[in-house]
N, C-alpha and C positions, 0 to 999 in steps of 0.2 A: 344779546342773542337774537338772531334772526329766525324767521319761521322755519326755514329749511334746517337750521341747526337744531331747533326744537323738535322737529319731526324726526331727525336722525337720533336724537337723544331718547325720545319716546320709543322709537323702534328698537334701539339697542337695549334699553331697560326692560321693555316688555317682551322682547324676543319675538317681535313680529316684523313684517316687511315695512319698508318706508311708505309704500302705497297704502297699506292698512293703517299705519300711524297717521298719515295725512288725512285719510277719510275720518278717522276717529277725532282728530283735532278739528276738522271741518264740522263734524256733527256737534261737537261741544260748543264751538263758537256760534253755530246756527241756533242751538238751544238757548244760549245766553241771549242772543239778539232777539229771538222770538219772545222770550220771557220778558225782556225789558220793553219791547214794543207794546206788550199788553199791560205795562206798568206793574208787573208782578215783581216779587223779590226772589232771587235765587241764592240760597245759602248752602255753602259747602262747609260743614262743621270743621273747625280747626284751620281752615284755609281762609275763608272770608265770605263776604256777602256782596252780591251785585244787585243794584237797584237803580230805578229810573227816578230822577228828581226833577221837579218843575222849577224853572228859573223865570222869575218875573221880568216883564219888560222894564227897561231902564234907559236913562240917558247917559251917554258916555262922551268923553272928549277925545278928539283926534290929537295925539301928542305932538304931531308935526305941525298942524295948522291951528290947533286950539278950537276948531269948530265942534259944535255939539252934534252928536249922532244919536239917533233913536235906535236902540237895540231891541228887537222884538223878543217876546217871550219864547222860551224853548224848553224842551225836555232834554236833559243830559244824563249820561250814564255815570254812576258812582260806584266805587269799590271801597269797602271797608275791610281791612285785613283782620283775620281772626287771631286769637291769642297764640295758637301754635305757630302760625306763620311769623308773627311778630317775635316770638321767642327764638325761632330758628334763625332769623335774620340778625338778631342782636347778639348771637353767640360769638 
């Protein structure tokens, strides 16, 4: 599903315009991004948890050339699905 398809689905299910649904989706993604930038955790009970995780610096190999590459430390977003979401997907 692409963003515009999601916006159309939200609009239809909520009985709102596509413009309102797009603004709501944008507000949600902005809230998640802002929370993760602060390295806080966002939990939606039953759906899942978004959190930022630190990844250590490491040495990797280029599979094409075999040369070693230094990969710097970074912060990456993580999502852990909640029990209700897992159950709904496995039905």
